[in-house]
N, CA, C and O atoms as a GROMACS GRO file, in nm:
protein
  292
    1MET      N    1  -1.112   1.003   0.935
    1MET     CA    2  -0.976   0.954   0.930
    1MET      C    3  -0.889   1.052   0.851
    1MET      O    4  -0.936   1.122   0.762
    2ALA      N    5  -0.765   1.056   0.886
    2ALA     CA    6  -0.670   1.144   0.818
    2ALA      C    7  -0.608   1.072   0.699
    2ALA      O    8  -0.609   0.949   0.690
    3ASP      N    9  -0.554   1.151   0.608
    3ASP     CA   10  -0.482   1.094   0.494
    3ASP      C   11  -0.360   1.017   0.543
    3ASP      O   12  -0.301   1.050   0.646
    4CYS      N   13  -0.323   0.914   0.468
    4CYS     CA   14  -0.205   0.835   0.500
    4CYS      C   15  -0.080   0.923   0.489
    4CYS      O   16  -0.069   1.005   0.399
    5GLU      N   17   0.013   0.904   0.582
    5GLU     CA   18   0.137   0.982   0.581
    5GLU      C   19   0.230   0.944   0.466
    5GLU      O   20   0.329   1.012   0.442
    6CYS      N   21   0.200   0.837   0.396
    6CYS     CA   22   0.285   0.790   0.286
    6CYS      C   23   0.241   0.839   0.148
    6CYS      O   24   0.304   0.805   0.048
    7LEU      N   25   0.135   0.919   0.140
    7LEU     CA   26   0.079   0.959   0.011
    7LEU      C   27   0.180   1.021  -0.084
    7LEU      O   28   0.180   0.989  -0.203
    8ALA      N   29   0.263   1.108  -0.035
    8ALA     CA   30   0.355   1.182  -0.123
    8ALA      C   31   0.446   1.088  -0.202
    8ALA      O   32   0.476   1.116  -0.319
    9GLY      N   33   0.491   0.979  -0.142
    9GLY     CA   34   0.582   0.889  -0.211
    9GLY      C   35   0.520   0.757  -0.256
    9GLY      O   36   0.591   0.668  -0.301
   10CYS      N   37   0.390   0.744  -0.244
   10CYS     CA   38   0.323   0.618  -0.276
   10CYS      C   39   0.299   0.604  -0.426
   10CYS      O   40   0.229   0.686  -0.487
   11MET      N   41   0.358   0.500  -0.485
   11MET     CA   42   0.341   0.475  -0.629
   11MET      C   43   0.195   0.449  -0.664
   11MET      O   44   0.149   0.491  -0.770
   12PHE      N   45   0.123   0.382  -0.576
   12PHE     CA   46  -0.017   0.353  -0.602
   12PHE      C   47  -0.099   0.481  -0.601
   12PHE      O   48  -0.171   0.509  -0.697
   13PHE      N   49  -0.090   0.557  -0.494
   13PHE     CA   50  -0.170   0.678  -0.481
   13PHE      C   51  -0.141   0.778  -0.593
   13PHE      O   52  -0.232   0.847  -0.639
   14ASN      N   53  -0.017   0.785  -0.635
   14ASN     CA   54   0.023   0.882  -0.738
   14ASN      C   55   0.020   0.825  -0.880
   14ASN      O   56   0.082   0.880  -0.971
   15ASP      N   57  -0.051   0.714  -0.897
   15ASP     CA   58  -0.072   0.653  -1.029
   15ASP      C   59   0.057   0.623  -1.103
   15ASP      O   60   0.066   0.645  -1.224
   16LYS      N   61   0.158   0.572  -1.033
   16LYS     CA   62   0.287   0.540  -1.094
   16LYS      C   63   0.305   0.390  -1.115
   16LYS      O   64   0.408   0.347  -1.168
   17MET      N   65   0.206   0.309  -1.074
   17MET     CA   66   0.216   0.165  -1.092
   17MET      C   67   0.182   0.129  -1.236
   17MET      O   68   0.100   0.194  -1.300
   18GLN      N   69   0.245   0.024  -1.286
   18GLN     CA   70   0.226  -0.016  -1.425
   18GLN      C   71   0.085  -0.068  -1.450
   18GLN      O   72   0.023  -0.030  -1.550
   19ASN      N   73   0.034  -0.153  -1.364
   19ASN     CA   74  -0.098  -0.213  -1.383
   19ASN      C   75  -0.190  -0.175  -1.269
   19ASN      O   76  -0.211  -0.252  -1.175
   20MET      N   77  -0.245  -0.057  -1.277
   20MET     CA   78  -0.335  -0.009  -1.173
   20MET      C   79  -0.463  -0.092  -1.174
   20MET      O   80  -0.519  -0.118  -1.280
   21PRO      N   81  -0.510  -0.133  -1.056
   21PRO     CA   82  -0.635  -0.208  -1.052
   21PRO      C   83  -0.753  -0.121  -1.092
   21PRO      O   84  -0.752   0.000  -1.074
   22ALA      N   85  -0.855  -0.186  -1.147
   22ALA     CA   86  -0.974  -0.113  -1.192
   22ALA      C   87  -1.040  -0.036  -1.078
   22ALA      O   88  -1.099   0.069  -1.099
   23ALA      N   89  -1.030  -0.088  -0.959
   23ALA     CA   90  -1.093  -0.026  -0.843
   23ALA      C   91  -1.000   0.072  -0.771
   23ALA      O   92  -1.018   0.099  -0.652
   24ALA      N   93  -0.901   0.125  -0.842
   24ALA     CA   94  -0.800   0.212  -0.779
   24ALA      C   95  -0.863   0.330  -0.706
   24ALA      O   96  -0.824   0.359  -0.592
   25ASN      N   97  -0.956   0.399  -0.766
   25ASN     CA   98  -1.014   0.517  -0.701
   25ASN      C   99  -1.088   0.480  -0.574
   25ASN      O  100  -1.084   0.554  -0.475
   26SER      N  101  -1.156   0.367  -0.576
   26SER     CA  102  -1.227   0.320  -0.457
   26SER      C  103  -1.128   0.285  -0.346
   26SER      O  104  -1.150   0.318  -0.230
   27LEU      N  105  -1.019   0.219  -0.383
   27LEU     CA  106  -0.916   0.183  -0.285
   27LEU      C  107  -0.851   0.308  -0.227
   27LEU      O  108  -0.824   0.314  -0.107
   28LYS      N  109  -0.825   0.407  -0.311
   28LYS     CA  110  -0.765   0.532  -0.262
   28LYS      C  111  -0.855   0.599  -0.159
   28LYS      O  112  -0.808   0.647  -0.056
   29LYS      N  113  -0.984   0.602  -0.188
   29LYS     CA  114  -1.077   0.666  -0.096
   29LYS      C  115  -1.086   0.589   0.036
   29LYS      O  116  -1.086   0.648   0.144
   30ARG      N  117  -1.093   0.457   0.027
   30ARG     CA  118  -1.112   0.373   0.145
   30ARG      C  119  -0.985   0.358   0.228
   30ARG      O  120  -0.990   0.360   0.351
   31LEU      N  121  -0.870   0.342   0.162
   31LEU     CA  122  -0.746   0.313   0.234
   31LEU      C  123  -0.651   0.433   0.246
   31LEU      O  124  -0.602   0.462   0.354
   32CYS      N  125  -0.626   0.501   0.136
   32CYS     CA  126  -0.530   0.612   0.137
   32CYS      C  127  -0.585   0.734   0.211
   32CYS      O  128  -0.511   0.807   0.277
   33ARG      N  129  -0.713   0.754   0.198
   33ARG     CA  130  -0.777   0.868   0.263
   33ARG      C  131  -0.870   0.822   0.375
   33ARG      O  132  -0.956   0.898   0.421
   34GLY      N  133  -0.852   0.697   0.417
   34GLY     CA  134  -0.936   0.640   0.522
   34GLY      C  135  -0.852   0.560   0.620
   34GLY      O  136  -0.769   0.616   0.691
   35ASP      N  137  -0.874   0.430   0.623
   35ASP     CA  138  -0.807   0.344   0.721
   35ASP      C  139  -0.684   0.278   0.659
   35ASP      O  140  -0.693   0.168   0.604
   36ASN      N  141  -0.569   0.344   0.667
   36ASN     CA  142  -0.448   0.293   0.604
   36ASN      C  143  -0.392   0.170   0.676
   36ASN      O  144  -0.301   0.105   0.625
   37ALA      N  145  -0.446   0.136   0.793
   37ALA     CA  146  -0.403   0.014   0.863
   37ALA      C  147  -0.442  -0.109   0.784
   37ALA      O  148  -0.387  -0.217   0.806
   38LEU      N  149  -0.536  -0.095   0.691
   38LEU     CA  150  -0.580  -0.206   0.607
   38LEU      C  151  -0.513  -0.206   0.471
   38LEU      O  152  -0.552  -0.283   0.383
   39CYS      N  153  -0.413  -0.122   0.451
   39CYS     CA  154  -0.342  -0.110   0.324
   39CYS      C  155  -0.216  -0.198   0.326
   39CYS      O  156  -0.131  -0.183   0.415
   40ALA      N  157  -0.205  -0.288   0.230
   40ALA     CA  158  -0.089  -0.378   0.222
   40ALA      C  159   0.041  -0.300   0.207
   40ALA      O  160   0.142  -0.335   0.270
   41ARG      N  161   0.041  -0.197   0.126
   41ARG     CA  162   0.163  -0.118   0.105
   41ARG      C  163   0.205  -0.050   0.236
   41ARG      O  164   0.323  -0.048   0.270
   42HIS      N  165   0.109   0.005   0.308
   42HIS     CA  166   0.137   0.072   0.434
   42HIS      C  167   0.190  -0.028   0.536
   42HIS      O  168   0.283   0.004   0.611
   43MET      N  169   0.133  -0.147   0.540
   43MET     CA  170   0.179  -0.250   0.633
   43MET      C  171   0.327  -0.280   0.613
   43MET      O  172   0.402  -0.293   0.710
   44VAL      N  173   0.370  -0.290   0.487
   44VAL     CA  174   0.510  -0.321   0.457
   44VAL      C  175   0.599  -0.203   0.495
   44VAL      O  176   0.708  -0.222   0.550
   45VAL      N  177   0.555  -0.082   0.466
   45VAL     CA  178   0.633   0.037   0.503
   45VAL      C  179   0.657   0.039   0.654
   45VAL      O  180   0.770   0.061   0.699
   46VAL      N  181   0.553   0.018   0.730
   46VAL     CA  182   0.564   0.023   0.876
   46VAL      C  183   0.654  -0.089   0.928
   46VAL      O  184   0.737  -0.066   1.016
   47ALA      N  185   0.638  -0.208   0.875
   47ALA     CA  186   0.712  -0.324   0.927
   47ALA      C  187   0.856  -0.332   0.878
   47ALA      O  188   0.946  -0.369   0.953
   48LEU      N  189   0.878  -0.296   0.750
   48LEU     CA  190   1.010  -0.320   0.690
   48LEU      C  191   1.078  -0.197   0.633
   48LEU      O  192   1.200  -0.198   0.610
   49GLY      N  193   1.002  -0.091   0.608
   49GLY     CA  194   1.057   0.028   0.546
   49GLY      C  195   1.013   0.040   0.400
   49GLY      O  196   0.987  -0.060   0.334
   50ARG      N  197   1.006   0.162   0.353
   50ARG     CA  198   0.959   0.191   0.216
   50ARG      C  199   1.037   0.116   0.110
   50ARG      O  200   0.980   0.076   0.008
   51GLN      N  201   1.166   0.096   0.132
   51GLN     CA  202   1.251   0.032   0.031
   51GLN      C  203   1.212  -0.114   0.007
   51GLN      O  204   1.255  -0.173  -0.092
   52HIS      N  205   1.133  -0.172   0.095
   52HIS     CA  206   1.093  -0.312   0.081
   52HIS      C  207   0.953  -0.330   0.021
   52HIS      O  208   0.904  -0.443   0.012
   53VAL      N  209   0.890  -0.221  -0.019
   53VAL     CA  210   0.757  -0.231  -0.081
   53VAL      C  211   0.775  -0.262  -0.229
   53VAL      O  212   0.831  -0.181  -0.303
   54PRO      N  213   0.728  -0.378  -0.275
   54PRO     CA  214   0.739  -0.411  -0.417
   54PRO      C  215   0.659  -0.311  -0.501
   54PRO      O  216   0.550  -0.268  -0.461
   55SER      N  217   0.712  -0.273  -0.615
   55SER     CA  218   0.646  -0.172  -0.698
   55SER      C  219   0.509  -0.218  -0.748
   55SER      O  220   0.425  -0.135  -0.782
   56ASP      N  221   0.486  -0.348  -0.752
   56ASP     CA  222   0.358  -0.398  -0.802
   56ASP      C  223   0.261  -0.440  -0.692
   56ASP      O  224   0.156  -0.498  -0.721
   57LEU      N  225   0.294  -0.413  -0.566
   57LEU     CA  226   0.205  -0.448  -0.455
   57LEU      C  227   0.088  -0.351  -0.451
   57LEU      O  228   0.107  -0.230  -0.438
   58THR      N  229  -0.033  -0.404  -0.462
   58THR     CA  230  -0.152  -0.319  -0.454
   58THR      C  231  -0.202  -0.315  -0.310
   58THR      O  232  -0.174  -0.407  -0.233
   59PRO      N  233  -0.275  -0.212  -0.273
   59PRO     CA  234  -0.320  -0.196  -0.135
   59PRO      C  235  -0.406  -0.310  -0.082
   59PRO      O  236  -0.412  -0.332   0.039
   60ASN      N  237  -0.472  -0.382  -0.171
   60ASN     CA  238  -0.561  -0.488  -0.125
   60ASN      C  239  -0.495  -0.626  -0.120
   60ASN      O  240  -0.564  -0.725  -0.099
   61GLN      N  241  -0.364  -0.635  -0.140
   61GLN     CA  242  -0.292  -0.762  -0.135
   61GLN      C  243  -0.238  -0.789   0.005
   61GLN      O  244  -0.117  -0.800   0.026
   62LEU      N  245  -0.329  -0.799   0.100
   62LEU     CA  246  -0.291  -0.816   0.240
   62LEU      C  247  -0.216  -0.946   0.265
   62LEU      O  248  -0.119  -0.948   0.340
   63ASP      N  249  -0.259  -1.055   0.203
   63ASP     CA  250  -0.190  -1.184   0.222
   63ASP      C  251  -0.046  -1.176   0.173
   63ASP      O  252   0.045  -1.228   0.237
   64ARG      N  253  -0.027  -1.111   0.060
   64ARG     CA  254   0.109  -1.096   0.007
   64ARG      C  255   0.194  -1.010   0.100
   64ARG      O  256   0.310  -1.043   0.125
   65ALA      N  257   0.137  -0.902   0.152
   65ALA     CA  258   0.211  -0.816   0.244
   65ALA      C  259   0.251  -0.892   0.369
   65ALA      O  260   0.364  -0.881   0.416
   66LYS      N  261   0.158  -0.968   0.424
   66LYS     CA  262   0.186  -1.047   0.545
   66LYS      C  263   0.298  -1.148   0.517
   66LYS      O  264   0.383  -1.172   0.602
   67SER      N  265   0.297  -1.207   0.399
   67SER     CA  266   0.399  -1.304   0.362
   67SER      C  267   0.536  -1.235   0.348
   67SER      O  268   0.637  -1.288   0.395
   68LEU      N  269   0.540  -1.119   0.286
   68LEU     CA  270   0.664  -1.044   0.272
   68LEU      C  271   0.722  -1.010   0.409
   68LEU      O  272   0.842  -1.023   0.432
   69ILE      N  273   0.636  -0.967   0.499
   69ILE     CA  274   0.679  -0.930   0.632
   69ILE      C  275   0.731  -1.052   0.708
   69ILE      O  276   0.835  -1.045   0.773
   70ALA      N  277   0.658  -1.162   0.700
   70ALA     CA  278   0.699  -1.284   0.769
   70ALA      C  279   0.832  -1.336   0.716
   70ALA      O  280   0.914  -1.387   0.792
   71ASP      N  281   0.854  -1.324   0.585
   71ASP     CA  282   0.978  -1.372   0.524
   71ASP      C  283   1.099  -1.290   0.566
   71ASP      O  284   1.211  -1.342   0.566
   72ARG      N  285   1.080  -1.165   0.602
   72ARG     CA  286   1.190  -1.076   0.638
   72ARG      C  287   1.223  -1.084   0.788
   72ARG      O  288   1.328  -1.035   0.830
   73ARG      N  289   1.138  -1.143   0.864
   73ARG     CA  290   1.160  -1.146   1.010
   73ARG      C  291   1.220  -1.275   1.054
   73ARG      O  292   1.246  -1.294   1.173
   0.00000   0.00000   0.00000
């Protein structure tokens, strides 16, 4: 799999989030450098645009991402 196209501006990948999850490195390997279709942040970017990604949304918060997307549509 290729790297996610959002890496350069991703707060999670670039360690800019205030409360990084303990499993951050594992998530980066699995989602950022693997299957970004399973990344909550990526889902919101694709559906709503980067400006709608909450700064505290972690890649594994799929239910939250789905809720954000549903609320905007």
